[in-house]
GUDO-241850 format. One line per 2 residues: number of its first residue (from 1); their letters; for each residue x, y, z of N, C-alpha, C. Coordinates in nm, 2 decimals. Layout:
BEGIN
NUM> a> X Y Z X Y Z X Y Z; ...
***
This chain:
BEGIN
1> mp> -0.95 -5.30 -1.46 -0.95 -5.43 -1.51 -0.92 -5.42 -1.66; -0.81 -5.50 -1.70 -0.78 -5.50 -1.85 -0.89 -5.58 -1.92
3> ay> -0.97 -5.51 -2.00 -1.08 -5.57 -2.08 -1.05 -5.56 -2.22; -1.01 -5.68 -2.28 -0.97 -5.68 -2.42 -1.09 -5.73 -2.51
5> vl> -1.10 -5.67 -2.62 -1.21 -5.71 -2.72 -1.15 -5.80 -2.83; -1.21 -5.91 -2.86 -1.18 -5.98 -2.98 -1.30 -5.95 -3.08
7> tg> -1.26 -5.91 -3.19 -1.36 -5.88 -3.29 -1.32 -5.93 -3.43; -1.41 -5.92 -3.52 -1.38 -5.96 -3.66 -1.51 -6.01 -3.72
9> tp> -1.50 -6.06 -3.84 -1.62 -6.09 -3.92 -1.68 -6.22 -3.86; -1.81 -6.24 -3.89 -1.87 -6.37 -3.84 -1.80 -6.49 -3.90
11> gc> -1.77 -6.59 -3.82 -1.71 -6.71 -3.87 -1.56 -6.70 -3.88; -1.49 -6.60 -3.82 -1.35 -6.59 -3.83 -1.27 -6.67 -3.72
13> gk> -1.35 -6.73 -3.62 -1.28 -6.81 -3.52 -1.28 -6.75 -3.39; -1.35 -6.64 -3.36 -1.35 -6.57 -3.23 -1.39 -6.67 -3.12
15> ta> -1.50 -6.75 -3.14 -1.55 -6.83 -3.04 -1.44 -6.94 -3.00; -1.38 -7.00 -3.10 -1.27 -7.10 -3.07 -1.16 -7.03 -2.99
17> ll> -1.12 -6.91 -3.03 -1.02 -6.84 -2.95 -1.06 -6.82 -2.81; -1.19 -6.78 -2.79 -1.24 -6.75 -2.66 -1.24 -6.88 -2.58
19> rq> -1.28 -6.99 -2.64 -1.28 -7.12 -2.57 -1.15 -7.16 -2.52; -1.05 -7.14 -2.61 -0.91 -7.18 -2.58 -0.86 -7.09 -2.46
21> le> -0.88 -6.96 -2.47 -0.84 -6.87 -2.37 -0.91 -6.91 -2.23; -1.03 -6.95 -2.24 -1.10 -6.99 -2.12 -1.04 -7.12 -2.06
23> vd> -1.02 -7.22 -2.15 -0.96 -7.34 -2.10 -0.82 -7.32 -2.04; -0.75 -7.22 -2.09 -0.62 -7.18 -2.04 -0.62 -7.10 -1.91
25> gh> -0.74 -7.08 -1.86 -0.76 -7.01 -1.73 -0.79 -6.86 -1.74; -0.82 -6.81 -1.85 -0.85 -6.66 -1.86 -1.00 -6.64 -1.85
27> rv> -1.04 -6.53 -1.80 -1.18 -6.49 -1.79 -1.22 -6.45 -1.93; -1.34 -6.49 -1.97 -1.40 -6.46 -2.10 -1.55 -6.42 -2.08
29> ve> -1.59 -6.33 -2.18 -1.73 -6.29 -2.18 -1.79 -6.32 -2.32; -1.90 -6.39 -2.32 -1.95 -6.44 -2.45 -2.01 -6.32 -2.53
31> ea> -2.02 -6.34 -2.66 -2.09 -6.25 -2.75 -2.24 -6.24 -2.72; -2.29 -6.12 -2.72 -2.43 -6.10 -2.69 -2.52 -6.14 -2.81
33> at> -2.49 -6.10 -2.93 -2.58 -6.11 -3.05 -2.61 -6.25 -3.07; -2.52 -6.34 -3.06 -2.55 -6.49 -3.09 -2.65 -6.54 -2.98
35> dv> -2.64 -6.50 -2.86 -2.73 -6.54 -2.76 -2.87 -6.48 -2.77; -2.87 -6.35 -2.82 -3.00 -6.29 -2.84 -3.07 -6.36 -2.96
37> ia> -3.00 -6.40 -3.06 -3.05 -6.47 -3.17 -3.10 -6.61 -3.13; -3.02 -6.68 -3.05 -3.06 -6.81 -3.01 -3.19 -6.81 -2.92
39> lh> -3.20 -6.71 -2.83 -3.31 -6.70 -2.75 -3.44 -6.68 -2.83; -3.43 -6.58 -2.92 -3.55 -6.54 -2.99 -3.59 -6.65 -3.09
41> qa> -3.49 -6.72 -3.15 -3.53 -6.83 -3.23 -3.60 -6.94 -3.15; -3.55 -6.97 -3.03 -3.62 -7.06 -2.94 -3.76 -7.02 -2.91
43> lg> -3.78 -6.89 -2.91 -3.92 -6.83 -2.88 -4.00 -6.83 -3.01; -3.95 -6.88 -3.12 -4.03 -6.89 -3.24 -4.01 -6.78 -3.35
45> dp> -3.91 -6.70 -3.33 -3.87 -6.60 -3.43 -3.75 -6.65 -3.51; -3.77 -6.70 -3.63 -3.66 -6.75 -3.71 -3.55 -6.65 -3.75
47> ep> -3.59 -6.53 -3.76 -3.49 -6.42 -3.80 -3.50 -6.30 -3.71; -3.46 -6.32 -3.58 -3.47 -6.21 -3.49 -3.40 -6.08 -3.52
49> wr> -3.29 -6.09 -3.60 -3.21 -5.98 -3.64 -3.30 -5.88 -3.73; -3.41 -5.92 -3.78 -3.50 -5.83 -3.85 -3.59 -5.75 -3.76
51> hp> -3.60 -5.78 -3.64 -3.69 -5.71 -3.54 -3.63 -5.57 -3.51; -3.71 -5.47 -3.51 -3.66 -5.33 -3.49 -3.58 -5.32 -3.36
53> af> -3.61 -5.40 -3.26 -3.54 -5.39 -3.13 -3.42 -5.47 -3.12; -3.38 -5.54 -3.22 -3.27 -5.64 -3.22 -3.14 -5.57 -3.17
55> id> -3.10 -5.46 -3.23 -2.97 -5.39 -3.19 -2.97 -5.35 -3.04; -3.09 -5.30 -3.00 -3.09 -5.26 -2.85 -3.09 -5.38 -2.76
57> rv> -3.15 -5.49 -2.81 -3.15 -5.62 -2.73 -3.00 -5.66 -2.71; -2.92 -5.65 -2.82 -2.78 -5.69 -2.81 -2.71 -5.59 -2.72
59> ag> -2.73 -5.46 -2.74 -2.66 -5.36 -2.66 -2.69 -5.38 -2.51; -2.82 -5.41 -2.48 -2.86 -5.43 -2.34 -2.79 -5.55 -2.28
61> lq> -2.79 -5.66 -2.35 -2.72 -5.78 -2.30 -2.57 -5.75 -2.28; -2.51 -5.68 -2.38 -2.37 -5.65 -2.36 -2.35 -5.57 -2.24
63> qr> -2.43 -5.47 -2.21 -2.42 -5.39 -2.09 -2.43 -5.47 -1.97; -2.53 -5.56 -1.96 -2.54 -5.64 -1.84 -2.42 -5.73 -1.82
65> rq> -2.37 -5.79 -1.93 -2.25 -5.88 -1.92 -2.12 -5.80 -1.87; -2.11 -5.68 -1.93 -2.00 -5.59 -1.89 -2.01 -5.56 -1.74
67> la> -2.13 -5.52 -1.69 -2.14 -5.49 -1.55 -2.11 -5.61 -1.46; -2.14 -5.73 -1.51 -2.12 -5.85 -1.43 -1.98 -5.91 -1.44
69> ae> -1.90 -5.85 -1.52 -1.76 -5.91 -1.54 -1.68 -5.89 -1.41; -1.61 -5.99 -1.38 -1.52 -5.99 -1.26 -1.40 -5.91 -1.29
71> pg> -1.34 -5.86 -1.18 -1.21 -5.78 -1.20 -1.10 -5.88 -1.25; -1.01 -5.82 -1.32 -0.89 -5.89 -1.37 -0.89 -5.90 -1.53
73> lt> -0.79 -5.95 -1.58 -0.78 -5.97 -1.73 -0.90 -6.04 -1.78; -0.97 -5.98 -1.87 -1.09 -6.05 -1.93 -1.09 -6.02 -2.08
75> ff> -1.13 -6.13 -2.15 -1.14 -6.12 -2.30 -1.29 -6.12 -2.33; -1.33 -6.02 -2.41 -1.47 -6.01 -2.45 -1.49 -6.04 -2.60
77> dr> -1.59 -6.12 -2.62 -1.62 -6.16 -2.76 -1.72 -6.04 -2.81; -1.66 -5.94 -2.87 -1.72 -5.82 -2.92 -1.75 -5.72 -2.81
79> sp> -1.79 -5.60 -2.86 -1.81 -5.49 -2.77 -1.93 -5.41 -2.83; -1.97 -5.30 -2.76 -2.07 -5.21 -2.82 -2.02 -5.15 -2.95
81> vc> -1.90 -5.13 -2.97 -1.85 -5.08 -3.10 -1.88 -5.18 -3.21; -1.88 -5.31 -3.18 -1.92 -5.41 -3.28 -2.07 -5.40 -3.31
83> tl> -2.14 -5.37 -3.21 -2.29 -5.35 -3.23 -2.32 -5.23 -3.31; -2.24 -5.12 -3.29 -2.25 -5.01 -3.38 -2.22 -5.04 -3.52
85> al> -2.11 -5.12 -3.54 -2.08 -5.17 -3.68 -2.19 -5.25 -3.74; -2.25 -5.34 -3.65 -2.37 -5.42 -3.70 -2.48 -5.33 -3.74
87> sr> -2.51 -5.22 -3.66 -2.62 -5.13 -3.70 -2.59 -5.06 -3.83; -2.47 -5.03 -3.85 -2.43 -4.97 -3.98 -2.44 -5.07 -4.10
89> ya> -2.40 -5.19 -4.07 -2.41 -5.29 -4.17 -2.56 -5.31 -4.21; -2.65 -5.31 -4.11 -2.79 -5.34 -4.13 -2.86 -5.21 -4.18
91> gv> -2.80 -5.10 -4.18 -2.86 -4.97 -4.22 -2.96 -4.92 -4.11; -2.94 -4.96 -3.99 -3.02 -4.92 -3.88 -2.96 -4.80 -3.80
93> pa> -3.02 -4.69 -3.78 -2.96 -4.58 -3.70 -2.93 -4.63 -3.56; -2.82 -4.58 -3.51 -2.78 -4.61 -3.37 -2.88 -4.54 -3.27
95> sd> -2.93 -4.62 -3.18 -3.02 -4.57 -3.08 -2.95 -4.49 -2.97; -3.02 -4.43 -2.88 -2.96 -4.36 -2.77 -2.88 -4.46 -2.68
97> ll> -2.94 -4.58 -2.66 -2.88 -4.68 -2.58 -2.75 -4.72 -2.64; -2.75 -4.75 -2.77 -2.62 -4.79 -2.83 -2.52 -4.68 -2.83
99> re> -2.56 -4.56 -2.86 -2.46 -4.45 -2.86 -2.40 -4.43 -2.72; -2.49 -4.45 -2.61 -2.44 -4.44 -2.47 -2.34 -4.55 -2.45
101> qv> -2.37 -4.67 -2.49 -2.28 -4.79 -2.47 -2.15 -4.77 -2.54; -2.15 -4.72 -2.66 -2.03 -4.69 -2.74 -1.94 -4.59 -2.67
103> eh> -2.00 -4.49 -2.61 -1.93 -4.38 -2.54 -1.87 -4.44 -2.41; -1.95 -4.52 -2.34 -1.90 -4.59 -2.22 -1.78 -4.69 -2.25
105> aa> -1.79 -4.75 -2.36 -1.69 -4.85 -2.40 -1.55 -4.79 -2.41; -1.54 -4.66 -2.45 -1.41 -4.60 -2.46 -1.34 -4.59 -2.32
107> gf> -1.41 -4.59 -2.21 -1.34 -4.59 -2.08 -1.34 -4.72 -2.01; -1.40 -4.82 -2.07 -1.40 -4.96 -2.01 -1.31 -5.05 -2.08
109> ye> -1.31 -5.06 -2.21 -1.23 -5.16 -2.28 -1.09 -5.10 -2.31; -0.99 -5.19 -2.32 -0.86 -5.14 -2.37 -0.87 -5.08 -2.51
111> rs> -0.79 -4.98 -2.53 -0.80 -4.91 -2.66 -0.73 -4.99 -2.78; -0.66 -5.10 -2.74 -0.61 -5.19 -2.84 -0.70 -5.31 -2.85
113> vf> -0.75 -5.34 -2.97 -0.85 -5.44 -2.99 -0.79 -5.55 -3.08; -0.82 -5.67 -3.04 -0.77 -5.79 -3.13 -0.87 -5.81 -3.24
115> fv> -0.82 -5.78 -3.36 -0.90 -5.79 -3.48 -0.87 -5.92 -3.55; -0.96 -6.02 -3.53 -0.94 -6.15 -3.58 -0.98 -6.16 -3.73
117> rn> -0.88 -6.19 -3.81 -0.91 -6.19 -3.96 -0.98 -6.31 -4.00; -1.06 -6.30 -4.11 -1.14 -6.41 -4.17 -1.05 -6.52 -4.21
119> lg> -1.11 -6.64 -4.22 -1.04 -6.76 -4.25 -1.05 -6.79 -4.40; -1.12 -6.71 -4.48 -1.15 -6.73 -4.62 -1.27 -6.81 -4.65
121> fv> -1.35 -6.84 -4.54 -1.48 -6.91 -4.56 -1.57 -6.87 -4.44; -1.70 -6.90 -4.46 -1.79 -6.88 -4.35 -1.87 -7.01 -4.34
123> qp> -1.87 -7.07 -4.22 -1.95 -7.19 -4.19 -2.09 -7.15 -4.14; -2.20 -7.17 -4.22 -2.33 -7.12 -4.18 -2.38 -7.20 -4.05
125> te> -2.45 -7.13 -3.97 -2.52 -7.19 -3.85 -2.66 -7.13 -3.85; -2.74 -7.17 -3.75 -2.87 -7.11 -3.73 -2.86 -6.96 -3.71
127> ar> -2.76 -6.92 -3.63 -2.74 -6.77 -3.60 -2.66 -6.70 -3.70; -2.58 -6.77 -3.78 -2.49 -6.71 -3.88 -2.53 -6.75 -4.02
129> ri> -2.60 -6.66 -4.08 -2.65 -6.69 -4.22 -2.60 -6.58 -4.31; -2.47 -6.57 -4.32 -2.41 -6.47 -4.40 -2.31 -6.53 -4.50
131> tl> -2.31 -6.47 -4.62 -2.22 -6.52 -4.72 -2.08 -6.47 -4.70; -1.98 -6.53 -4.76 -1.84 -6.48 -4.74 -1.83 -6.33 -4.80
133> pd> -1.88 -6.30 -4.91 -1.87 -6.16 -4.96 -1.94 -6.06 -4.86; -2.05 -6.10 -4.80 -2.12 -6.01 -4.71 -2.04 -6.00 -4.58
135> al> -1.98 -6.12 -4.54 -1.90 -6.12 -4.42 -1.77 -6.03 -4.44; -1.72 -6.03 -4.55 -1.60 -5.94 -4.58 -1.64 -5.79 -4.58
137> rf> -1.76 -5.76 -4.63 -1.81 -5.63 -4.62 -1.83 -5.59 -4.47; -1.89 -5.68 -4.40 -1.91 -5.66 -4.25 -1.77 -5.64 -4.18
139> eq> -1.67 -5.72 -4.22 -1.54 -5.71 -4.16 -1.48 -5.57 -4.18; -1.50 -5.51 -4.30 -1.45 -5.38 -4.33 -1.52 -5.27 -4.25
141> ih> -1.65 -5.29 -4.24 -1.73 -5.19 -4.16 -1.68 -5.20 -4.01; -1.65 -5.32 -3.96 -1.60 -5.33 -3.82 -1.47 -5.25 -3.81
143> ed> -1.38 -5.28 -3.91 -1.25 -5.22 -3.90 -1.26 -5.07 -3.91; -1.34 -5.02 -4.00 -1.36 -4.87 -4.02 -1.42 -4.81 -3.89
145> ty> -1.52 -4.88 -3.83 -1.58 -4.82 -3.71 -1.48 -4.81 -3.59; -1.41 -4.92 -3.57 -1.31 -4.91 -3.46 -1.20 -4.80 -3.49
147> le> -1.15 -4.79 -3.61 -1.05 -4.69 -3.64 -1.11 -4.55 -3.63; -1.23 -4.53 -3.67 -1.30 -4.40 -3.67 -1.31 -4.35 -3.52
149> lg> -1.33 -4.45 -3.43 -1.34 -4.42 -3.29 -1.21 -4.41 -3.21; -1.10 -4.43 -3.28 -0.97 -4.41 -3.22 -0.91 -4.53 -3.16
151> yt> -0.96 -4.65 -3.19 -0.90 -4.77 -3.14 -0.78 -4.81 -3.22; -0.69 -4.89 -3.16 -0.58 -4.95 -3.23 -0.61 -5.09 -3.26
153> li> -0.60 -5.14 -3.38 -0.63 -5.28 -3.41 -0.50 -5.36 -3.41; -0.50 -5.47 -3.33 -0.40 -5.57 -3.33 -0.44 -5.68 -3.42
155> ev> -0.38 -5.70 -3.53 -0.42 -5.80 -3.63 -0.39 -5.94 -3.57; -0.49 -6.02 -3.58 -0.48 -6.17 -3.55 -0.50 -6.24 -3.69
157> pa> -0.39 -6.27 -3.75 -0.40 -6.33 -3.89 -0.46 -6.47 -3.89; -0.51 -6.51 -4.00 -0.56 -6.64 -4.02 -0.44 -6.74 -4.00
159> ag> -0.46 -6.83 -3.91 -0.35 -6.93 -3.87 -0.42 -7.03 -3.78; -0.34 -7.13 -3.74 -0.40 -7.23 -3.65 -0.43 -7.17 -3.51
161> lp> -0.52 -7.24 -3.44 -0.57 -7.19 -3.32 -0.46 -7.16 -3.22; -0.36 -7.26 -3.20 -0.25 -7.23 -3.10 -0.17 -7.10 -3.14
163> dr> -0.15 -7.08 -3.26 -0.07 -6.97 -3.31 -0.15 -6.84 -3.28; -0.28 -6.84 -3.31 -0.36 -6.72 -3.29 -0.37 -6.69 -3.14
165> va> -0.39 -6.79 -3.05 -0.39 -6.76 -2.91 -0.26 -6.71 -2.86; -0.15 -6.77 -2.91 -0.01 -6.72 -2.87 0.00 -6.57 -2.91
167> hi> -0.04 -6.54 -3.03 -0.03 -6.40 -3.08 -0.11 -6.31 -2.99; -0.23 -6.35 -2.95 -0.31 -6.26 -2.86 -0.24 -6.24 -2.73
169> la> -0.20 -6.35 -2.66 -0.13 -6.34 -2.53 0.00 -6.26 -2.54; 0.07 -6.27 -2.65 0.20 -6.20 -2.66 0.17 -6.05 -2.67
171> nv> 0.05 -6.01 -2.71 0.02 -5.87 -2.73 -0.07 -5.81 -2.62; -0.10 -5.89 -2.52 -0.17 -5.83 -2.40 -0.08 -5.74 -2.33
173> ge> -0.13 -5.62 -2.30 -0.06 -5.52 -2.23 0.01 -5.42 -2.32; 0.00 -5.43 -2.45 0.06 -5.33 -2.54 -0.03 -5.21 -2.56
***
């Protein structure tokens, strides 16, 4: 199954790209971290990313979603490599679960990853409370982590949604 990852800094437009790909008939898999945050905020934890188990909660949900993915071309909003980048950004050592997921990712996801560039701003949400300078630092950590692990990054430059989607689809299979 061709499993492509869309990654980039928070607020770069990955969710909009995923929605458009889905509306266009492509299989998509949601980002795990946002859903873990939303669930734990609903359970009364205003900042669940500060919990020691946060990274493993994200990695576990990513694993379950990966296992449940249907065969065929699928676009994933982030991967375990992104969670490794998140752990590095947060200064949290990678757990055994996360290291296992990153190792498994190498055989599951395509080695070419769509790296969605920032739009020059970050729109805060309940789950996204990051400043633009921090988001840009996080973007660099993502880029470095993917490159360190031998992935090829396909740049998705800041542009209108139709142009970004067209760029992604034009590069599927490379």
